PDB file of N, CA, C and O in Angstrom, chain B, residues numbered from 101:
ATOM      1  N   MET B 101    -125.626  48.190 162.804  1.00  0.00           N
ATOM      2  CA  MET B 101    -126.010  49.433 163.438  1.00  0.00           C
ATOM      3  C   MET B 101    -124.773  50.324 163.558  1.00  0.00           C
ATOM      4  O   MET B 101    -123.718  49.880 164.010  1.00  0.00           O
ATOM      5  N   ASN B 102    -124.917  51.579 163.150  1.00  0.00           N
ATOM      6  CA  ASN B 102    -123.824  52.527 163.307  1.00  0.00           C
ATOM      7  C   ASN B 102    -124.144  53.500 164.442  1.00  0.00           C
ATOM      8  O   ASN B 102    -125.189  53.381 165.082  1.00  0.00           O
ATOM      9  N   ILE B 103    -123.268  54.442 164.691  1.00  0.00           N
ATOM     10  CA  ILE B 103    -123.425  55.361 165.821  1.00  0.00           C
ATOM     11  C   ILE B 103    -124.670  56.228 165.674  1.00  0.00           C
ATOM     12  O   ILE B 103    -125.317  56.549 166.671  1.00  0.00           O
ATOM     13  N   VAL B 104    -125.008  56.606 164.467  1.00  0.00           N
ATOM     14  CA  VAL B 104    -126.202  57.424 164.248  1.00  0.00           C
ATOM     15  C   VAL B 104    -127.459  56.628 164.586  1.00  0.00           C
ATOM     16  O   VAL B 104    -128.389  57.153 165.198  1.00  0.00           O
ATOM     17  N   ASP B 105    -127.481  55.358 164.183  1.00  0.00           N
ATOM     18  CA  ASP B 105    -128.616  54.495 164.529  1.00  0.00           C
ATOM     19  C   ASP B 105    -128.739  54.357 166.043  1.00  0.00           C
ATOM     20  O   ASP B 105    -129.844  54.351 166.585  1.00  0.00           O
ATOM     21  N   LEU B 106    -127.611  54.249 166.714  1.00  0.00           N
ATOM     22  CA  LEU B 106    -127.607  54.113 168.168  1.00  0.00           C
ATOM     23  C   LEU B 106    -128.195  55.353 168.842  1.00  0.00           C
ATOM     24  O   LEU B 106    -128.982  55.235 169.781  1.00  0.00           O
ATOM     25  N   ILE B 107    -127.820  56.524 168.373  1.00  0.00           N
ATOM     26  CA  ILE B 107    -128.348  57.769 168.938  1.00  0.00           C
ATOM     27  C   ILE B 107    -129.852  57.858 168.716  1.00  0.00           C
ATOM     28  O   ILE B 107    -130.595  58.202 169.636  1.00  0.00           O
ATOM     29  N   THR B 108    -130.302  57.556 167.515  1.00  0.00           N
ATOM     30  CA  THR B 108    -131.731  57.589 167.197  1.00  0.00           C
ATOM     31  C   THR B 108    -132.503  56.596 168.050  1.00  0.00           C
ATOM     32  O   THR B 108    -133.561  56.922 168.589  1.00  0.00           O
ATOM     33  N   ARG B 109    -131.975  55.385 168.171  1.00  0.00           N
ATOM     34  CA  ARG B 109    -132.641  54.357 168.967  1.00  0.00           C
ATOM     35  C   ARG B 109    -132.698  54.747 170.435  1.00  0.00           C
ATOM     36  O   ARG B 109    -133.738  54.596 171.076  1.00  0.00           O
ATOM     37  N   ASN B 110    -131.593  55.247 170.974  1.00  0.00           N
ATOM     38  CA  ASN B 110    -131.577  55.649 172.372  1.00  0.00           C
ATOM     39  C   ASN B 110    -132.515  56.828 172.637  1.00  0.00           C
ATOM     40  O   ASN B 110    -133.108  56.916 173.712  1.00  0.00           O
ATOM     41  N   ALA B 111    -132.651  57.726 171.676  1.00  0.00           N
ATOM     42  CA  ALA B 111    -133.589  58.845 171.821  1.00  0.00           C
ATOM     43  C   ALA B 111    -135.026  58.335 171.903  1.00  0.00           C
ATOM     44  O   ALA B 111    -135.868  58.930 172.575  1.00  0.00           O
ATOM     45  N   GLU B 112    -135.293  57.239 171.220  1.00  0.00           N
ATOM     46  CA  GLU B 112    -136.630  56.646 171.252  1.00  0.00           C
ATOM     47  C   GLU B 112    -136.876  55.875 172.546  1.00  0.00           C
ATOM     48  O   GLU B 112    -137.926  56.027 173.170  1.00  0.00           O
ATOM     49  N   TYR B 113    -135.909  55.045 172.953  1.00  0.00           N
ATOM     50  CA  TYR B 113    -136.098  54.169 174.111  1.00  0.00           C
ATOM     51  C   TYR B 113    -135.749  54.815 175.453  1.00  0.00           C
ATOM     52  O   TYR B 113    -136.347  54.479 176.475  1.00  0.00           O
ATOM     53  N   TYR B 114    -134.790  55.737 175.455  1.00  0.00           N
ATOM     54  CA  TYR B 114    -134.317  56.358 176.700  1.00  0.00           C
ATOM     55  C   TYR B 114    -134.263  57.882 176.564  1.00  0.00           C
ATOM     56  O   TYR B 114    -133.208  58.473 176.793  1.00  0.00           O
ATOM     57  N   PRO B 115    -135.351  58.520 176.206  1.00  0.00           N
ATOM     58  CA  PRO B 115    -135.297  59.954 175.886  1.00  0.00           C
ATOM     59  C   PRO B 115    -134.804  60.846 177.015  1.00  0.00           C
ATOM     60  O   PRO B 115    -134.192  61.881 176.753  1.00  0.00           O
ATOM     61  N   ASN B 116    -135.052  60.477 178.242  1.00  0.00           N
ATOM     62  CA  ASN B 116    -134.697  61.355 179.363  1.00  0.00           C
ATOM     63  C   ASN B 116    -133.404  60.978 180.078  1.00  0.00           C
ATOM     64  O   ASN B 116    -133.039  61.601 181.075  1.00  0.00           O
ATOM     65  N   ARG B 117    -132.723  59.975 179.579  1.00  0.00           N
ATOM     66  CA  ARG B 117    -131.436  59.605 180.177  1.00  0.00           C
ATOM     67  C   ARG B 117    -130.333  60.497 179.613  1.00  0.00           C
ATOM     68  O   ARG B 117    -130.391  60.947 178.469  1.00  0.00           O
ATOM     69  N   ARG B 118    -129.338  60.734 180.445  1.00  0.00           N
ATOM     70  CA  ARG B 118    -128.207  61.567 180.021  1.00  0.00           C
ATOM     71  C   ARG B 118    -127.423  60.850 178.926  1.00  0.00           C
ATOM     72  O   ARG B 118    -127.085  59.674 179.054  1.00  0.00           O
ATOM     73  N   ALA B 119    -127.145  61.569 177.862  1.00  0.00           N
ATOM     74  CA  ALA B 119    -126.421  61.002 176.724  1.00  0.00           C
ATOM     75  C   ALA B 119    -124.973  61.471 176.695  1.00  0.00           C
ATOM     76  O   ALA B 119    -124.067  60.691 176.401  1.00  0.00           O
ATOM     77  N   ILE B 120    -124.760  62.733 176.998  1.00  0.00           N
ATOM     78  CA  ILE B 120    -123.427  63.304 176.833  1.00  0.00           C
ATOM     79  C   ILE B 120    -123.236  64.468 177.802  1.00  0.00           C
ATOM     80  O   ILE B 120    -124.168  65.213 178.103  1.00  0.00           O
ATOM     81  N   ILE B 121    -122.009  64.598 178.276  1.00  0.00           N
ATOM     82  CA  ILE B 121    -121.599  65.748 179.085  1.00  0.00           C
ATOM     83  C   ILE B 121    -120.403  66.359 178.371  1.00  0.00           C
ATOM     84  O   ILE B 121    -119.413  65.672 178.123  1.00  0.00           O
ATOM     85  N   CYS B 122    -120.485  67.620 178.044  1.00  0.00           N
ATOM     86  CA  CYS B 122    -119.404  68.272 177.308  1.00  0.00           C
ATOM     87  C   CYS B 122    -118.373  68.840 178.274  1.00  0.00           C
ATOM     88  O   CYS B 122    -118.712  69.509 179.250  1.00  0.00           O
ATOM     89  N   GLY B 123    -117.121  68.560 177.983  1.00  0.00           N
ATOM     90  CA  GLY B 123    -116.032  68.938 178.878  1.00  0.00           C
ATOM     91  C   GLY B 123    -115.743  70.418 178.946  1.00  0.00           C
ATOM     92  O   GLY B 123    -115.308  70.905 179.990  1.00  0.00           O
ATOM     93  N   ASP B 124    -115.969  71.156 177.869  1.00  0.00           N
ATOM     94  CA  ASP B 124    -115.586  72.558 177.867  1.00  0.00           C
ATOM     95  C   ASP B 124    -116.544  73.444 178.658  1.00  0.00           C
ATOM     96  O   ASP B 124    -116.116  74.408 179.292  1.00  0.00           O
ATOM     97  N   ASP B 125    -117.824  73.126 178.624  1.00  0.00           N
ATOM     98  CA  ASP B 125    -118.783  73.976 179.326  1.00  0.00           C
ATOM     99  C   ASP B 125    -119.673  73.213 180.308  1.00  0.00           C
ATOM    100  O   ASP B 125    -120.519  73.813 180.971  1.00  0.00           O
ATOM    101  N   GLY B 126    -119.489  71.909 180.403  1.00  0.00           N
ATOM    102  CA  GLY B 126    -120.252  71.104 181.354  1.00  0.00           C
ATOM    103  C   GLY B 126    -121.702  70.892 180.995  1.00  0.00           C
ATOM    104  O   GLY B 126    -122.472  70.374 181.804  1.00  0.00           O
ATOM    105  N   ARG B 127    -122.090  71.284 179.793  1.00  0.00           N
ATOM    106  CA  ARG B 127    -123.486  71.086 179.381  1.00  0.00           C
ATOM    107  C   ARG B 127    -123.804  69.607 179.295  1.00  0.00           C
ATOM    108  O   ARG B 127    -122.972  68.800 178.883  1.00  0.00           O
ATOM    109  N   GLU B 128    -125.012  69.267 179.687  1.00  0.00           N
ATOM    110  CA  GLU B 128    -125.483  67.891 179.624  1.00  0.00           C
ATOM    111  C   GLU B 128    -126.674  67.826 178.686  1.00  0.00           C
ATOM    112  O   GLU B 128    -127.503  68.735 178.650  1.00  0.00           O
ATOM    113  N   PHE B 129    -126.751  66.742 177.928  1.00  0.00           N
ATOM    114  CA  PHE B 129    -127.860  66.532 177.008  1.00  0.00           C
ATOM    115  C   PHE B 129    -128.449  65.154 177.233  1.00  0.00           C
ATOM    116  O   PHE B 129    -127.723  64.180 177.429  1.00  0.00           O
ATOM    117  N   THR B 130    -129.778  65.079 177.205  1.00  0.00           N
ATOM    118  CA  THR B 130    -130.431  63.775 177.218  1.00  0.00           C
ATOM    119  C   THR B 130    -130.371  63.226 175.799  1.00  0.00           C
ATOM    120  O   THR B 130    -130.010  63.941 174.865  1.00  0.00           O
ATOM    121  N   TRP B 131    -130.725  61.956 175.642  1.00  0.00           N
ATOM    122  CA  TRP B 131    -130.735  61.373 174.298  1.00  0.00           C
ATOM    123  C   TRP B 131    -131.703  62.108 173.389  1.00  0.00           C
ATOM    124  O   TRP B 131    -131.394  62.348 172.221  1.00  0.00           O
ATOM    125  N   ALA B 132    -132.873  62.469 173.907  1.00  0.00           N
ATOM    126  CA  ALA B 132    -133.858  63.182 173.091  1.00  0.00           C
ATOM    127  C   ALA B 132    -133.332  64.554 172.669  1.00  0.00           C
ATOM    128  O   ALA B 132    -133.476  64.947 171.511  1.00  0.00           O
ATOM    129  N   GLU B 133    -132.723  65.279 173.605  1.00  0.00           N
ATOM    130  CA  GLU B 133    -132.163  66.598 173.286  1.00  0.00           C
ATOM    131  C   GLU B 133    -131.034  66.490 172.261  1.00  0.00           C
ATOM    132  O   GLU B 133    -130.952  67.274 171.315  1.00  0.00           O
ATOM    133  N   TYR B 134    -130.183  65.517 172.470  1.00  0.00           N
ATOM    134  CA  TYR B 134    -129.029  65.329 171.585  1.00  0.00           C
ATOM    135  C   TYR B 134    -129.476  65.001 170.167  1.00  0.00           C
ATOM    136  O   TYR B 134    -128.963  65.564 169.199  1.00  0.00           O
ATOM    137  N   ASN B 135    -130.426  64.094 170.051  1.00  0.00           N
ATOM    138  CA  ASN B 135    -130.957  63.726 168.737  1.00  0.00           C
ATOM    139  C   ASN B 135    -131.619  64.935 168.068  1.00  0.00           C
ATOM    140  O   ASN B 135    -131.457  65.145 166.866  1.00  0.00           O
ATOM    141  N   LYS B 136    -132.352  65.715 168.834  1.00  0.00           N
ATOM    142  CA  LYS B 136    -133.006  66.909 168.295  1.00  0.00           C
ATOM    143  C   LYS B 136    -131.980  67.923 167.784  1.00  0.00           C
ATOM    144  O   LYS B 136    -132.167  68.509 166.718  1.00  0.00           O
ATOM    145  N   LEU B 137    -130.905  68.132 168.533  1.00  0.00           N
ATOM    146  CA  LEU B 137    -129.862  69.061 168.105  1.00  0.00           C
ATOM    147  C   LEU B 137    -129.200  68.612 166.811  1.00  0.00           C
ATOM    148  O   LEU B 137    -128.937  69.423 165.922  1.00  0.00           O
ATOM    149  N   ILE B 138    -128.933  67.317 166.713  1.00  0.00           N
ATOM    150  CA  ILE B 138    -128.332  66.783 165.485  1.00  0.00           C
ATOM    151  C   ILE B 138    -129.239  67.064 164.295  1.00  0.00           C
ATOM    152  O   ILE B 138    -128.777  67.511 163.245  1.00  0.00           O
ATOM    153  N   ASN B 139    -130.539  66.798 164.462  1.00  0.00           N
ATOM    154  CA  ASN B 139    -131.482  67.013 163.371  1.00  0.00           C
ATOM    155  C   ASN B 139    -131.665  68.482 163.032  1.00  0.00           C
ATOM    156  O   ASN B 139    -131.770  68.829 161.855  1.00  0.00           O
ATOM    157  N   GLN B 140    -131.707  69.358 164.037  1.00  0.00           N
ATOM    158  CA  GLN B 140    -131.826  70.794 163.776  1.00  0.00           C
ATOM    159  C   GLN B 140    -130.615  71.310 163.008  1.00  0.00           C
ATOM    160  O   GLN B 140    -130.748  72.075 162.053  1.00  0.00           O
ATOM    161  N   PHE B 141    -129.447  70.883 163.435  1.00  0.00           N
ATOM    162  CA  PHE B 141    -128.214  71.283 162.768  1.00  0.00           C
ATOM    163  C   PHE B 141    -128.240  70.838 161.301  1.00  0.00           C
ATOM    164  O   PHE B 141    -127.953  71.616 160.391  1.00  0.00           O
ATOM    165  N   GLY B 142    -128.586  69.580 161.104  1.00  0.00           N
ATOM    166  CA  GLY B 142    -128.634  69.032 159.750  1.00  0.00           C
ATOM    167  C   GLY B 142    -129.663  69.705 158.862  1.00  0.00           C
ATOM    168  O   GLY B 142    -129.397  69.973 157.691  1.00  0.00           O
ATOM    169  N   ASN B 143    -130.832  69.978 159.412  1.00  0.00           N
ATOM    170  CA  ASN B 143    -131.866  70.649 158.619  1.00  0.00           C
ATOM    171  C   ASN B 143    -131.421  72.035 158.193  1.00  0.00           C
ATOM    172  O   ASN B 143    -131.748  72.486 157.096  1.00  0.00           O
ATOM    173  N   GLY B 144    -130.676  72.712 159.058  1.00  0.00           N
ATOM    174  CA  GLY B 144    -130.142  74.019 158.689  1.00  0.00           C
ATOM    175  C   GLY B 144    -129.157  73.927 157.529  1.00  0.00           C
ATOM    176  O   GLY B 144    -129.169  74.764 156.626  1.00  0.00           O
ATOM    177  N   LEU B 145    -128.306  72.906 157.560  1.00  0.00           N
ATOM    178  CA  LEU B 145    -127.355  72.720 156.457  1.00  0.00           C
ATOM    179  C   LEU B 145    -128.057  72.356 155.158  1.00  0.00           C
ATOM    180  O   LEU B 145    -127.682  72.830 154.086  1.00  0.00           O
ATOM    181  N   ILE B 146    -129.075  71.515 155.259  1.00  0.00           N
ATOM    182  CA  ILE B 146    -129.841  71.142 154.058  1.00  0.00           C
ATOM    183  C   ILE B 146    -130.488  72.379 153.443  1.00  0.00           C
ATOM    184  O   ILE B 146    -130.479  72.540 152.222  1.00  0.00           O
ATOM    185  N   LYS B 147    -131.048  73.250 154.273  1.00  0.00           N
ATOM    186  CA  LYS B 147    -131.658  74.485 153.778  1.00  0.00           C
ATOM    187  C   LYS B 147    -130.634  75.380 153.095  1.00  0.00           C
ATOM    188  O   LYS B 147    -130.974  76.163 152.208  1.00  0.00           O
ATOM    189  N   MET B 148    -129.366  75.259 153.518  1.00  0.00           N
ATOM    190  CA  MET B 148    -128.298  76.047 152.902  1.00  0.00           C
ATOM    191  C   MET B 148    -127.763  75.383 151.629  1.00  0.00           C
ATOM    192  O   MET B 148    -126.907  75.946 150.947  1.00  0.00           O
ATOM    193  N   GLY B 149    -128.269  74.183 151.310  1.00  0.00           N
ATOM    194  CA  GLY B 149    -127.879  73.525 150.071  1.00  0.00           C
ATOM    195  C   GLY B 149    -126.820  72.447 150.206  1.00  0.00           C
ATOM    196  O   GLY B 149    -126.340  71.947 149.188  1.00  0.00           O
ATOM    197  N   VAL B 150    -126.432  72.064 151.421  1.00  0.00           N
ATOM    198  CA  VAL B 150    -125.434  71.013 151.609  1.00  0.00           C
ATOM    199  C   VAL B 150    -126.026  69.681 151.165  1.00  0.00           C
ATOM    200  O   VAL B 150    -127.155  69.341 151.519  1.00  0.00           O
ATOM    201  N   GLN B 151    -125.243  68.926 150.377  1.00  0.00           N
ATOM    202  CA  GLN B 151    -125.700  67.647 149.838  1.00  0.00           C
ATOM    203  C   GLN B 151    -124.680  66.557 150.116  1.00  0.00           C
ATOM    204  O   GLN B 151    -123.556  66.821 150.541  1.00  0.00           O
ATOM    205  N   LYS B 152    -125.100  65.328 149.865  1.00  0.00           N
ATOM    206  CA  LYS B 152    -124.235  64.162 150.034  1.00  0.00           C
ATOM    207  C   LYS B 152    -122.922  64.375 149.291  1.00  0.00           C
ATOM    208  O   LYS B 152    -122.910  64.751 148.119  1.00  0.00           O
ATOM    209  N   GLY B 153    -121.818  64.130 149.991  1.00  0.00           N
ATOM    210  CA  GLY B 153    -120.494  64.258 149.388  1.00  0.00           C
ATOM    211  C   GLY B 153    -119.852  65.618 149.547  1.00  0.00           C
ATOM    212  O   GLY B 153    -118.663  65.771 149.267  1.00  0.00           O
ATOM    213  N   ASP B 154    -120.614  66.620 149.993  1.00  0.00           N
ATOM    214  CA  ASP B 154    -120.048  67.956 150.181  1.00  0.00           C
ATOM    215  C   ASP B 154    -119.065  67.969 151.345  1.00  0.00           C
ATOM    216  O   ASP B 154    -119.143  67.143 152.254  1.00  0.00           O
ATOM    217  N   ARG B 155    -118.149  68.914 151.299  1.00  0.00           N
ATOM    218  CA  ARG B 155    -117.236  69.153 152.410  1.00  0.00           C
ATOM    219  C   ARG B 155    -117.707  70.411 153.119  1.00  0.00           C
ATOM    220  O   ARG B 155    -117.980  71.432 152.488  1.00  0.00           O
ATOM    221  N   VAL B 156    -117.799  70.322 154.442  1.00  0.00           N
ATOM    222  CA  VAL B 156    -118.302  71.442 155.226  1.00  0.00           C
ATOM    223  C   VAL B 156    -117.263  71.811 156.268  1.00  0.00           C
ATOM    224  O   VAL B 156    -116.879  70.976 157.086  1.00  0.00           O
ATOM    225  N   GLY B 157    -116.807  73.048 156.247  1.00  0.00           N
ATOM    226  CA  GLY B 157    -115.862  73.530 157.248  1.00  0.00           C
ATOM    227  C   GLY B 157    -116.615  74.000 158.482  1.00  0.00           C
ATOM    228  O   GLY B 157    -117.626  74.694 158.378  1.00  0.00           O
ATOM    229  N   ILE B 158    -116.119  73.619 159.642  1.00  0.00           N
ATOM    230  CA  ILE B 158    -116.754  74.056 160.878  1.00  0.00           C
ATOM    231  C   ILE B 158    -115.711  74.652 161.807  1.00  0.00           C
ATOM    232  O   ILE B 158    -114.574  74.186 161.873  1.00  0.00           O
ATOM    233  N   TYR B 159    -116.115  75.675 162.513  1.00  0.00           N
ATOM    234  CA  TYR B 159    -115.283  76.280 163.534  1.00  0.00           C
ATOM    235  C   TYR B 159    -116.103  76.296 164.815  1.00  0.00           C
ATOM    236  O   TYR B 159    -116.802  77.267 165.104  1.00  0.00           O
ATOM    237  N   PRO B 160    -116.014  75.223 165.575  1.00  0.00           N
ATOM    238  CA  PRO B 160    -116.870  75.120 166.764  1.00  0.00           C
ATOM    239  C   PRO B 160    -116.360  75.973 167.912  1.00  0.00           C
ATOM    240  O   PRO B 160    -115.211  75.845 168.335  1.00  0.00           O
ATOM    241  N   ALA B 161    -117.224  76.842 168.411  1.00  0.00           N
ATOM    242  CA  ALA B 161    -116.867  77.640 169.576  1.00  0.00           C
ATOM    243  C   ALA B 161    -116.981  76.813 170.849  1.00  0.00           C
ATOM    244  O   ALA B 161    -116.350  77.125 171.859  1.00  0.00           O
ATOM    245  N   GLN B 162    -117.785  75.760 170.797  1.00  0.00           N
ATOM    246  CA  GLN B 162    -117.978  74.898 171.956  1.00  0.00           C
ATOM    247  C   GLN B 162    -117.903  73.441 171.506  1.00  0.00           C
ATOM    248  O   GLN B 162    -118.311  73.103 170.395  1.00  0.00           O
ATOM    249  N   GLN B 163    -117.376  72.581 172.384  1.00  0.00           N
ATOM    250  CA  GLN B 163    -117.309  71.157 172.056  1.00  0.00           C
ATOM    251  C   GLN B 163    -118.686  70.561 171.845  1.00  0.00           C
ATOM    252  O   GLN B 163    -118.840  69.637 171.046  1.00  0.00           O
ATOM    253  N   SER B 164    -119.695  71.072 172.546  1.00  0.00           N
ATOM    254  CA  SER B 164    -121.033  70.526 172.404  1.00  0.00           C
ATOM    255  C   SER B 164    -121.522  70.662 170.968  1.00  0.00           C
ATOM    256  O   SER B 164    -122.169  69.752 170.450  1.00  0.00           O
ATOM    257  N   ARG B 165    -121.228  71.767 170.327  1.00  0.00           N
ATOM    258  CA  ARG B 165    -121.637  71.947 168.925  1.00  0.00           C
ATOM    259  C   ARG B 165    -120.855  71.014 168.009  1.00  0.00           C
ATOM    260  O   ARG B 165    -121.400  70.477 167.045  1.00  0.00           O
ATOM    261  N   MET B 166    -119.608  70.830 168.310  1.00  0.00           N
ATOM    262  CA  MET B 166    -118.778  69.920 167.520  1.00  0.00           C
ATOM    263  C   MET B 166    -119.327  68.499 167.592  1.00  0.00           C
ATOM    264  O   MET B 166    -119.388  67.795 166.583  1.00  0.00           O
ATOM    265  N   ALA B 167    -119.722  68.088 168.785  1.00  0.00           N
ATOM    266  CA  ALA B 167    -120.176  66.719 168.991  1.00  0.00           C
ATOM    267  C   ALA B 167    -121.394  66.380 168.153  1.00  0.00           C
ATOM    268  O   ALA B 167    -121.415  65.336 167.500  1.00  0.00           O
ATOM    269  N   TYR B 168    -122.408  67.232 168.152  1.00  0.00           N
ATOM    270  CA  TYR B 168    -123.601  66.856 167.383  1.00  0.00           C
ATOM    271  C   TYR B 168    -123.438  67.113 165.897  1.00  0.00           C
ATOM    272  O   TYR B 168    -124.109  66.463 165.095  1.00  0.00           O
ATOM    273  N   SER B 169    -122.577  68.030 165.500  1.00  0.00           N
ATOM    274  CA  SER B 169    -122.381  68.259 164.071  1.00  0.00           C
ATOM    275  C   SER B 169    -121.704  67.062 163.403  1.00  0.00           C
ATOM    276  O   SER B 169    -122.044  66.718 162.271  1.00  0.00           O
ATOM    277  N   LEU B 170    -120.768  66.436 164.076  1.00  0.00           N
ATOM    278  CA  LEU B 170    -120.055  65.302 163.482  1.00  0.00           C
ATOM    279  C   LEU B 170    -120.977  64.130 163.178  1.00  0.00           C
ATOM    280  O   LEU B 170    -120.792  63.442 162.174  1.00  0.00           O
ATOM    281  N   PHE B 171    -121.970  63.893 164.035  1.00  0.00           N
ATOM    282  CA  PHE B 171    -122.871  62.778 163.792  1.00  0.00           C
ATOM    283  C   PHE B 171    -123.787  63.043 162.609  1.00  0.00           C
ATOM    284  O   PHE B 171    -124.141  62.110 161.889  1.00  0.00           O
ATOM    285  N   TRP B 172    -124.177  64.286 162.393  1.00  0.00           N
ATOM    286  CA  TRP B 172    -125.004  64.577 161.217  1.00  0.00           C
ATOM    287  C   TRP B 172    -124.200  64.339 159.939  1.00  0.00           C
ATOM    288  O   TRP B 172    -124.722  63.783 158.973  1.00  0.00           O
ATOM    289  N   TYR B 173    -122.949  64.753 159.931  1.00  0.00           N
ATOM    290  CA  TYR B 173    -122.113  64.540 158.749  1.00  0.00           C
ATOM    291  C   TYR B 173    -122.018  63.050 158.434  1.00  0.00           C
ATOM    292  O   TYR B 173    -122.130  62.642 157.279  1.00  0.00           O
ATOM    293  N   ASN B 174    -121.813  62.249 159.466  1.00  0.00           N
ATOM    294  CA  ASN B 174    -121.696  60.807 159.291  1.00  0.00           C
ATOM    295  C   ASN B 174    -122.968  60.223 158.690  1.00  0.00           C
ATOM    296  O   ASN B 174    -122.903  59.391 157.786  1.00  0.00           O
ATOM    297  N   GLU B 175    -124.111  60.651 159.182  1.00  0.00           N
ATOM    298  CA  GLU B 175    -125.392  60.130 158.718  1.00  0.00           C
ATOM    299  C   GLU B 175    -125.666  60.506 157.275  1.00  0.00           C
ATOM    300  O   GLU B 175    -126.307  59.746 156.549  1.00  0.00           O
ATOM    301  N   ASN B 176    -125.196  61.651 156.852  1.00  0.00           N
ATOM    302  CA  ASN B 176    -125.525  62.166 155.527  1.00  0.00           C
ATOM    303  C   ASN B 176    -124.359  62.141 154.543  1.00  0.00           C
ATOM    304  O   ASN B 176    -124.405  62.803 153.506  1.00  0.00           O
ATOM    305  N   TRP B 177    -123.340  61.397 154.860  1.00  0.00           N
ATOM    306  CA  TRP B 177    -122.208  61.179 153.962  1.00  0.00           C
ATOM    307  C   TRP B 177    -121.543  62.458 153.505  1.00  0.00           C
ATOM    308  O   TRP B 177    -121.179  62.602 152.338  1.00  0.00           O
ATOM    309  N   CYS B 178    -121.389  63.386 154.434  1.00  0.00           N
ATOM    310  CA  CYS B 178    -120.637  64.611 154.158  1.00  0.00           C
ATOM    311  C   CYS B 178    -119.323  64.538 154.927  1.00  0.00           C
ATOM    312  O   CYS B 178    -119.180  63.760 155.871  1.00  0.00           O
ATOM    313  N   CYS B 179    -118.388  65.343 154.515  1.00  0.00           N
ATOM    314  CA  CYS B 179    -117.088  65.368 155.169  1.00  0.00           C
ATOM    315  C   CYS B 179    -116.953  66.676 155.939  1.00  0.00           C
ATOM    316  O   CYS B 179    -117.142  67.757 155.382  1.00  0.00           O
ATOM    317  N   SER B 180    -116.624  66.567 157.226  1.00  0.00           N
ATOM    318  CA  SER B 180    -116.406  67.778 158.009  1.00  0.00           C
ATOM    319  C   SER B 180    -114.921  68.106 158.034  1.00  0.00           C
ATOM    320  O   SER B 180    -114.070  67.219 158.095  1.00  0.00           O
ATOM    321  N   VAL B 181    -114.636  69.382 157.985  1.00  0.00           N
ATOM    322  CA  VAL B 181    -113.264  69.854 158.049  1.00  0.00           C
ATOM    323  C   VAL B 181    -113.195  70.874 159.166  1.00  0.00           C
ATOM    324  O   VAL B 181    -113.772  71.955 159.049  1.00  0.00           O
ATOM    325  N   THR B 182    -112.498  70.552 160.249  1.00  0.00           N
ATOM    326  CA  THR B 182    -112.398  71.475 161.373  1.00  0.00           C
ATOM    327  C   THR B 182    -111.412  72.583 161.023  1.00  0.00           C
ATOM    328  O   THR B 182    -110.293  72.327 160.578  1.00  0.00           O
ATOM    329  N   ILE B 183    -111.850  73.809 161.231  1.00  0.00           N
ATOM    330  CA  ILE B 183    -111.017  74.978 160.909  1.00  0.00           C
ATOM    331  C   ILE B 183    -110.391  75.494 162.183  1.00  0.00           C
ATOM    332  O   ILE B 183    -109.648  76.475 162.152  1.00  0.00           O
TER     333      ILE B 183
END
């Protein structure tokens, strides 16, 4: 089991439990919310044509966006490059 599997599993078994608190803005996400954000982010990249092995540059304005974007990259074998 990798970290992505853990997030997916926790979203299924503990959807309303707190998953993450972001230090920069104090936002809190439940496992269900966090998993949904990861999938929404990823679906947007797929629609833009991002594929396995691509390198994607990100400039996160908030740590919360950085956190869920990194897990999608891991799941889909893409490389993130922080700008």
